[in-house]
LUMDOVEX-913332 format. One record per atom (N, C-alpha, C, O): residue in one letter; x, y, z. Coordinates in nm, 2 decimals, padded with zeros to 4 digits. Layout:
REM LUMDOVEX-913332
- A,X,Y,Z $
...
This chain:
REM LUMDOVEX-913332
- X,-03.96,02.00,13.39 $
- X,-03.89,01.90,13.20 $
- X,-03.76,02.01,13.17 $
- X,-03.76,02.14,13.15 $
- X,-03.65,01.92,13.19 $
- X,-03.54,01.96,13.14 $
- X,-03.55,01.95,12.96 $
- X,-03.46,01.87,12.92 $
- X,-03.62,02.01,12.87 $
- X,-03.52,02.03,12.73 $
- X,-03.48,02.14,12.68 $
- X,-03.51,02.25,12.73 $
- X,-03.43,02.12,12.60 $
- X,-03.30,02.17,12.55 $
- X,-03.31,02.14,12.36 $
- X,-03.38,02.07,12.29 $
- X,-03.23,02.21,12.35 $
- X,-03.20,02.27,12.18 $
- X,-03.17,02.14,12.16 $
- X,-03.08,02.10,12.23 $
- X,-03.23,02.03,12.06 $
- X,-03.11,01.98,11.96 $
- X,-03.23,01.86,12.00 $
- X,-03.31,01.84,11.91 $
- X,-03.24,01.81,12.10 $
- X,-03.29,01.73,12.21 $
- X,-03.45,01.66,12.11 $
- X,-03.47,01.77,12.06 $
- X,-03.55,01.58,12.05 $
- X,-03.56,01.44,11.98 $
- X,-03.67,01.47,12.10 $
- X,-03.64,01.51,12.21 $
- X,-03.81,01.45,12.05 $
- X,-03.93,01.45,12.13 $
- X,-04.05,01.36,12.09 $
- X,-04.11,01.43,12.01 $
- X,-04.08,01.30,12.09 $
- X,-04.17,01.17,12.08 $
- X,-04.33,01.23,12.12 $
- X,-04.32,01.25,12.24 $
- X,-04.41,01.26,12.09 $
- X,-04.55,01.33,12.10 $
- X,-04.68,01.19,12.09 $
- X,-04.68,01.08,12.03 $
- X,-04.78,01.25,12.19 $
- X,-04.86,01.20,12.24 $
- X,-04.95,01.17,12.11 $
- X,-05.02,01.07,12.08 $
- X,-04.94,01.26,12.06 $
- X,-05.03,01.27,11.88 $
- X,-04.95,01.32,11.75 $
- X,-04.88,01.42,11.76 $
- X,-04.97,01.26,11.65 $
- X,-04.91,01.25,11.55 $
- X,-04.88,01.35,11.49 $
- X,-04.92,01.45,11.56 $
- X,-04.82,01.40,11.35 $
- X,-04.83,01.59,11.30 $
- X,-04.90,01.56,11.12 $
- X,-04.83,01.54,11.03 $
- X,-05.00,01.57,11.11 $
- X,-05.06,01.49,10.99 $
- X,-05.00,01.50,10.89 $
- X,-05.06,01.53,10.79 $
- X,-04.88,01.50,10.88 $
- X,-04.80,01.38,10.78 $
- X,-04.80,01.28,10.82 $
- X,-04.84,01.19,10.75 $
- X,-04.76,01.24,10.98 $
- X,-04.81,01.08,11.00 $
- X,-04.69,01.08,11.11 $
- X,-04.67,00.98,11.19 $
- X,-04.59,01.21,11.12 $
- X,-04.47,01.12,11.22 $
- X,-04.47,01.19,11.35 $
- X,-04.51,01.31,11.35 $
- X,-04.44,01.14,11.47 $
- X,-04.47,01.13,11.59 $
- X,-04.38,01.19,11.68 $
- X,-04.39,01.20,11.80 $
- X,-04.25,01.22,11.58 $
- X,-04.12,01.32,11.63 $
- X,-04.12,01.44,11.62 $
- X,-04.21,01.50,11.56 $
- X,-04.00,01.50,11.69 $
- X,-04.00,01.64,11.65 $
- X,-03.87,01.68,11.71 $
- X,-03.86,01.64,11.82 $
- X,-03.79,01.75,11.67 $
- X,-03.68,01.83,11.71 $
- X,-03.65,01.94,11.75 $
- X,-03.63,02.01,11.65 $
- X,-03.63,02.00,11.88 $
- X,-03.67,02.11,11.96 $
- X,-03.52,02.17,11.88 $
- X,-03.40,02.13,11.89 $
- X,-03.59,02.29,11.79 $
- X,-03.56,02.43,11.81 $
- X,-03.50,02.55,11.83 $
- X,-03.43,02.62,11.77 $
- X,-03.57,02.54,11.94 $
- X,-03.54,02.67,12.07 $
- X,-03.66,02.61,12.17 $
- X,-03.75,02.54,12.14 $
- X,-03.63,02.67,12.30 $
- X,-03.74,02.62,12.42 $
- X,-03.67,02.75,12.53 $
- X,-03.56,02.80,12.56 $
- X,-03.79,02.75,12.55 $
- X,-03.83,02.88,12.64 $
- X,-03.95,02.89,12.67 $
- X,-04.02,02.79,12.68 $
- X,-04.02,03.02,12.69 $
- X,-04.16,03.03,12.76 $
- X,-04.28,02.95,12.64 $
- X,-04.39,02.91,12.67 $
- X,-04.19,02.95,12.49 $
- X,-04.25,02.90,12.39 $
- X,-04.13,02.77,12.33 $
- X,-04.01,02.76,12.33 $
- X,-04.23,02.71,12.30 $
- X,-04.14,02.54,12.21 $
- X,-04.13,02.59,12.05 $
- X,-04.23,02.66,12.01 $
- X,-04.04,02.58,11.95 $
- X,-04.00,02.57,11.88 $
- X,-03.92,02.43,11.77 $
- X,-03.80,02.42,11.74 $
- X,-04.03,02.36,11.75 $
- X,-04.04,02.23,11.71 $
- X,-03.98,02.19,11.56 $
- X,-03.95,02.29,11.49 $
- X,-03.96,02.11,11.52 $
- X,-03.98,02.09,11.38 $
- X,-04.00,01.96,11.39 $
- X,-03.96,01.90,11.49 $
- X,-04.10,01.88,11.25 $
- X,-04.14,01.75,11.26 $
- X,-04.03,01.69,11.15 $
- X,-03.98,01.74,11.05 $
- X,-04.02,01.58,11.20 $
- X,-03.87,01.51,11.15 $
- X,-03.93,01.38,11.02 $
- X,-03.87,01.30,10.95 $
- X,-04.07,01.41,11.03 $
- X,-04.12,01.34,10.83 $
- X,-04.09,01.51,10.71 $
- X,-04.00,01.54,10.63 $
- X,-04.22,01.57,10.75 $
- X,-04.21,01.68,10.68 $
- X,-04.12,01.80,10.67 $
- X,-04.15,01.89,10.59 $
- X,-04.02,01.82,10.75 $
- X,-03.96,01.96,10.81 $
- X,-04.08,02.05,10.84 $
- X,-04.07,02.15,10.77 $
- X,-04.16,02.04,10.90 $
- X,-04.28,02.19,10.95 $
- X,-04.25,02.15,11.05 $
- X,-04.23,02.06,11.13 $
- X,-04.24,02.30,11.02 $
- X,-04.19,02.38,11.18 $
- X,-04.29,02.45,11.26 $
- X,-04.32,02.57,11.24 $
- X,-04.33,02.38,11.35 $
- X,-04.51,02.43,11.45 $
- X,-04.43,02.52,11.59 $
- X,-04.33,02.48,11.65 $
- X,-04.51,02.66,11.62 $
- X,-04.46,02.69,11.74 $
- X,-04.62,02.68,11.88 $
- X,-04.74,02.70,11.88 $
- X,-04.51,02.63,11.99 $
- X,-04.62,02.57,12.12 $
- X,-04.63,02.65,12.25 $
- X,-04.52,02.68,12.28 $
- X,-04.69,02.67,12.29 $
- X,-04.63,02.72,12.45 $
- X,-04.60,02.60,12.50 $
- X,-04.64,02.49,12.47 $
- X,-04.49,02.66,12.59 $
- X,-04.48,02.53,12.72 $
- X,-04.55,02.41,12.77 $
- X,-04.52,02.29,12.78 $
- X,-04.65,02.51,12.81 $
- X,-04.75,02.41,12.88 $
- X,-04.81,02.33,12.78 $
- X,-04.85,02.21,12.81 $
- X,-04.83,02.39,12.64 $
- X,-04.95,02.27,12.64 $
- X,-04.82,02.22,12.51 $
- X,-04.85,02.24,12.39 $
- X,-04.72,02.18,12.54 $
- X,-04.63,02.07,12.44 $
- X,-04.53,01.97,12.57 $
- X,-04.45,01.88,12.55 $
- X,-04.56,02.04,12.70 $
- X,-04.50,01.94,12.73 $
- X,-04.58,01.87,12.81 $
- X,-04.55,01.80,12.90 $
- X,-04.70,01.91,12.77 $
- X,-04.84,01.81,12.84 $
- X,-04.85,01.65,12.69 $
- X,-04.87,01.52,12.69 $
- X,-04.82,01.75,12.60 $
- X,-04.83,01.65,12.48 $
- X,-04.71,01.51,12.47 $
- X,-04.70,01.42,12.39 $
- X,-04.63,01.54,12.58 $
- X,-04.51,01.44,12.51 $
- X,-04.54,01.37,12.60 $
- X,-04.59,01.37,12.71 $
- X,-04.47,01.28,12.49 $
- X,-04.47,01.08,12.51 $
- X,-04.29,01.08,12.60 $
- X,-04.24,01.09,12.71 $
- X,-04.26,01.07,12.50 $
- X,-04.12,01.05,12.54 $
- X,-03.98,01.14,12.51 $
- X,-03.97,01.17,12.39 $
- X,-03.85,01.19,12.60 $
- X,-03.81,01.28,12.53 $
- X,-03.70,01.18,12.51 $
- X,-03.69,01.08,12.58 $
- X,-03.60,01.20,12.41 $
- X,-03.47,01.19,12.34 $
- X,-03.36,01.28,12.37 $
- X,-03.32,01.35,12.28 $
- X,-03.30,01.28,12.49 $
- X,-03.26,01.42,12.54 $
- X,-03.03,01.41,12.41 $
- X,-02.95,01.32,12.42 $
- X,-03.03,01.50,12.35 $
- X,-02.89,01.47,12.34 $
- X,-02.79,01.47,12.47 $
- X,-02.78,01.55,12.57 $
- X,-02.69,01.35,12.42 $
- X,-02.55,01.33,12.49 $
- X,-02.49,01.51,12.52 $
- X,-02.46,01.58,12.44 $
- X,-02.49,01.53,12.67 $
- X,-02.44,01.68,12.71 $
- X,-02.31,01.61,12.73 $
- X,-02.30,01.50,12.78 $
- X,-02.19,01.72,12.68 $
- X,-02.06,01.73,12.78 $
- X,-02.07,01.81,12.91 $
- X,-02.10,01.93,12.92 $
- X,-02.01,01.70,13.03 $
- X,-02.00,01.79,13.14 $
- X,-01.94,01.89,13.15 $
- X,-01.96,01.98,13.22 $
- X,-01.82,01.86,13.03 $
- X,-01.73,01.99,13.13 $
- X,-01.59,01.91,13.15 $
- X,-01.59,01.79,13.19 $
- X,-01.49,01.98,13.14 $
- X,-01.36,01.92,13.18 $
- X,-01.28,01.82,13.26 $
- X,-01.22,01.87,13.35 $
- X,-01.27,01.70,13.24 $
- X,-01.26,01.56,13.31 $
- X,-01.14,01.55,13.38 $
- X,-01.04,01.57,13.31 $
- X,-01.12,01.52,13.52 $
- X,-00.97,01.58,13.54 $
- X,-00.96,01.68,13.55 $
- X,-01.04,01.77,13.57 $
- X,-00.77,01.69,13.53 $
- X,-00.74,01.83,13.55 $
- X,-00.62,01.80,13.66 $
- X,-00.60,01.69,13.72 $
- X,-00.54,01.91,13.69 $
- X,-00.41,01.92,13.72 $
- X,-00.45,02.03,13.74 $
- X,-00.37,02.12,13.78 $
């Protein structure tokens, strides 16, 4: 699964504040994600985080220079 910094995640289980959405702050062996409801930062192992993702909302990515001469 290709998850990058800035992507929004909708999780299967909600955070204690009631929100299901998180923003990725760091991606690697561990994920650091921030709850969009209360702002709490949570650090999870990659395996646990990927297992709990319901939907991924990636940021639009720029592919590089279009066209050229």
